[in-house]
C-alpha positions as CSV (number, residue, x, y, z in Angstrom):
1,X,16.5,30.6,-4.0
2,X,14.6,29.0,-0.9
3,X,12.5,32.0,1.4
4,X,13.8,32.8,4.4
5,X,11.5,30.6,7.0
6,X,12.6,30.9,10.9
7,X,13.0,27.3,12.6
8,X,14.3,29.2,15.3
9,X,11.1,27.6,17.5
10,X,11.2,25.0,15.8
11,X,9.3,23.8,12.2
12,X,6.4,25.9,11.0
13,X,3.1,23.9,10.5
14,X,3.0,24.1,7.1
15,X,6.9,22.8,6.2
16,X,6.4,20.9,3.0
17,X,5.4,25.1,1.8
18,X,7.3,26.8,3.3
19,X,10.0,27.5,1.6
20,X,9.5,29.0,-2.2
21,X,10.9,26.0,-3.6
22,X,8.5,24.2,-2.0
23,X,5.8,25.8,-3.3
24,X,7.2,25.8,-7.0
25,X,7.0,22.3,-6.5
26,X,3.6,21.7,-5.0
27,X,2.2,23.3,-8.3
28,X,4.9,21.9,-10.2
29,X,3.7,18.4,-9.3
30,X,0.0,19.7,-9.5
31,X,0.1,20.3,-13.1
32,X,2.5,16.9,-13.8
33,X,-1.0,15.1,-12.4
34,X,-3.3,17.3,-14.6
35,X,-1.2,16.2,-17.9
36,X,-1.3,12.1,-16.8
37,X,-4.8,12.3,-15.1
38,X,-5.4,13.9,-19.7
39,X,-2.7,10.4,-20.4
40,X,-5.1,8.5,-18.3
41,X,-8.2,10.2,-20.1
42,X,-6.9,9.0,-23.5
43,X,-5.7,6.0,-22.0
44,X,-9.7,5.1,-20.5
45,X,-11.5,6.2,-24.0
46,X,-9.8,3.7,-25.9
47,X,-10.7,0.9,-23.1
48,X,-14.2,1.7,-23.4
49,X,-14.3,2.3,-27.1
50,X,-12.3,-1.8,-28.1
51,X,-13.9,-3.3,-24.7
52,X,-16.3,-5.4,-26.9
53,X,-13.3,-6.3,-30.1
54,X,-12.7,-9.7,-28.6
55,X,-12.1,-10.3,-32.0
56,X,-13.3,-14.7,-30.3
57,X,-10.7,-14.9,-27.2
58,X,-12.1,-14.3,-23.9
59,X,-13.6,-11.4,-22.3
60,X,-13.0,-9.9,-19.0
61,X,-16.4,-11.3,-17.6
62,X,-14.8,-14.9,-18.1
63,X,-11.5,-14.2,-16.3
64,X,-11.8,-11.8,-13.5
65,X,-11.6,-12.5,-10.4
66,X,-13.5,-9.4,-8.5
67,X,-12.9,-11.0,-4.9
68,X,-8.8,-10.4,-5.9
69,X,-9.5,-7.4,-7.4
70,X,-11.5,-6.0,-4.4
71,X,-8.1,-7.3,-2.2
72,X,-5.9,-5.4,-4.8
73,X,-7.6,-2.3,-3.5
74,X,-8.5,-2.5,0.0
75,X,-4.3,-3.2,-0.3
76,X,-4.3,0.3,-2.6
77,X,-6.5,1.9,-0.5
78,X,-4.5,1.5,2.5
79,X,-1.7,2.2,1.0
80,X,-3.4,6.2,0.5
81,X,-4.3,6.1,4.1
82,X,-1.0,5.2,5.5
83,X,0.8,7.7,3.2
84,X,-1.8,10.3,5.0
85,X,-0.2,9.1,8.1
86,X,2.5,9.7,7.9
87,X,2.5,13.2,5.9
88,X,0.6,14.5,9.0
89,X,3.6,12.5,11.2
90,X,5.8,15.0,9.2
91,X,3.6,18.2,10.3
92,X,3.8,17.4,13.6
93,X,8.3,16.8,13.5
94,X,7.7,13.4,14.4
95,X,9.6,12.2,11.6
96,X,10.3,8.2,13.5
97,X,6.0,8.0,12.9
98,X,6.6,9.6,9.4
99,X,9.2,7.4,8.2
100,X,7.7,4.0,9.9
101,X,4.0,4.9,8.0
102,X,5.5,5.1,4.7
103,X,7.4,2.4,5.3
104,X,4.1,0.1,5.1
105,X,3.1,1.6,2.0
106,X,5.8,1.0,0.4
107,X,5.3,-2.8,1.5
108,X,1.4,-2.8,0.4
109,X,2.7,-0.9,-3.1
110,X,4.5,-3.8,-3.6
111,X,1.3,-6.6,-2.0
112,X,-0.2,-4.9,-4.7
113,X,2.3,-5.3,-7.1
114,X,2.5,-9.1,-6.7
115,X,-1.5,-9.1,-7.0
116,X,-1.4,-7.7,-10.3
117,X,1.8,-9.9,-11.7
118,X,0.1,-13.2,-10.7
119,X,-3.7,-11.4,-12.3
120,X,-1.9,-11.0,-15.6
121,X,-0.3,-14.6,-15.2
122,X,-3.4,-16.1,-15.1
123,X,-4.9,-14.4,-17.9
124,X,-2.3,-15.2,-19.6
125,X,-2.2,-18.8,-19.4
126,X,-6.3,-18.8,-19.7
127,X,-5.9,-17.0,-23.3
128,X,-6.1,-13.5,-22.4
129,X,-2.0,-12.1,-24.3
130,X,-1.5,-8.3,-24.8
131,X,-1.7,-9.7,-28.6
132,X,-5.2,-11.5,-28.9
133,X,-7.6,-9.1,-29.7
134,X,-8.1,-5.3,-29.3
135,X,-9.7,-5.6,-26.1
136,X,-6.8,-7.4,-24.7
137,X,-4.5,-5.1,-25.8
138,X,-6.6,-1.9,-24.3
139,X,-7.0,-4.1,-20.6
140,X,-3.3,-4.8,-20.6
141,X,-1.8,-1.5,-21.3
142,X,-3.9,0.7,-19.1
143,X,-3.5,-1.7,-16.8
144,X,-0.3,-2.0,-16.7
145,X,0.4,1.5,-17.3
146,X,-1.3,2.5,-14.0
147,X,1.2,-0.4,-12.2
148,X,4.4,0.8,-14.0
149,X,3.2,4.1,-11.8
150,X,2.7,2.8,-9.4
151,X,6.8,0.9,-8.9
152,X,7.2,4.6,-10.1
153,X,6.3,6.0,-7.0
154,X,7.5,2.5,-4.9
155,X,11.3,3.7,-5.6
156,X,10.1,7.4,-5.3
157,X,9.0,7.1,-1.8
158,X,12.0,3.9,-1.2
159,X,14.8,7.0,-2.4
160,X,13.8,9.7,-0.3
161,X,13.3,7.3,3.0
162,X,16.9,5.7,2.3
163,X,18.2,8.9,1.6
164,X,17.2,11.0,4.6
165,X,16.8,7.7,6.9
166,X,18.2,9.9,9.6
167,X,17.6,12.9,8.7
168,X,14.2,14.3,10.6
169,X,12.1,16.5,9.0
170,X,13.3,19.9,7.6
171,X,12.7,22.0,5.6
172,X,14.7,20.0,2.1
173,X,12.7,17.2,2.7
174,X,9.3,18.1,3.6
175,X,7.8,19.2,0.6
176,X,9.8,16.2,-1.7
177,X,7.9,13.2,0.8
178,X,4.7,16.3,0.2
179,X,5.3,15.7,-3.1
180,X,5.3,12.0,-3.2
181,X,2.9,11.9,-1.3
182,X,-0.2,13.7,-3.8
183,X,1.3,11.7,-6.2
184,X,0.9,8.3,-4.7
185,X,-3.1,9.6,-3.6
186,X,-3.0,10.2,-7.5
187,X,-2.2,6.6,-8.3
188,X,-4.6,4.8,-6.2
189,X,-7.4,7.5,-7.3
190,X,-6.6,6.2,-11.2
191,X,-7.0,2.8,-9.3
192,X,-10.6,3.7,-7.9
193,X,-11.4,4.5,-11.5
194,X,-9.8,1.6,-13.5
195,X,-11.7,-0.8,-10.8
196,X,-14.9,1.1,-11.7
197,X,-14.6,1.4,-14.9
198,X,-12.7,-2.2,-16.5
199,X,-13.2,-4.4,-13.7
200,X,-16.5,-3.2,-12.1
201,X,-18.5,-3.2,-15.6
202,X,-17.3,-6.7,-16.6
203,X,-18.5,-8.5,-14.0
204,X,-21.7,-6.5,-14.9
205,X,-21.7,-8.3,-17.9
206,X,-21.9,-4.4,-19.2
């Protein structure tokens, strides 16, 4: 049951944590992200252990187009910024601005996914299939798992936007947008690690 919050003078400064439901979901979200972090750490460890097991097939260093990956990184980091601006607008009870920032976040996210599909298509036709080697399997699993998380995050945000398009900021939806934003930041941080551990190491020949 939600806490009783006086909104007669407008929304509180932290509408996403102004109710018991919001506080509980905030805590639950951090617990969920902790589990996700452990899962990704496992896949990172697997990739690092297998990154040289190419079985005579191509290595990532032979194929990687670093400018494309850098562009993908900029798309995702910019989408993280727009989601931050959306939450700031929410705290100011500016629903229209929040909605617009999250729409931009979604568009940037789809741009990232489009680039990743192109990247995988290029690698596959260059001879790096999922079963080509242990390295290939670990690479596609790690990066593909992240891509799935991006798609899930996009679906989450789109669902919220569709459901509350004209609702304004309320104590009912504020914590939902905030949780989606936290999740989006998480997958952005994971991508920074992928960019560093997977792509930069490959480009450096490590």
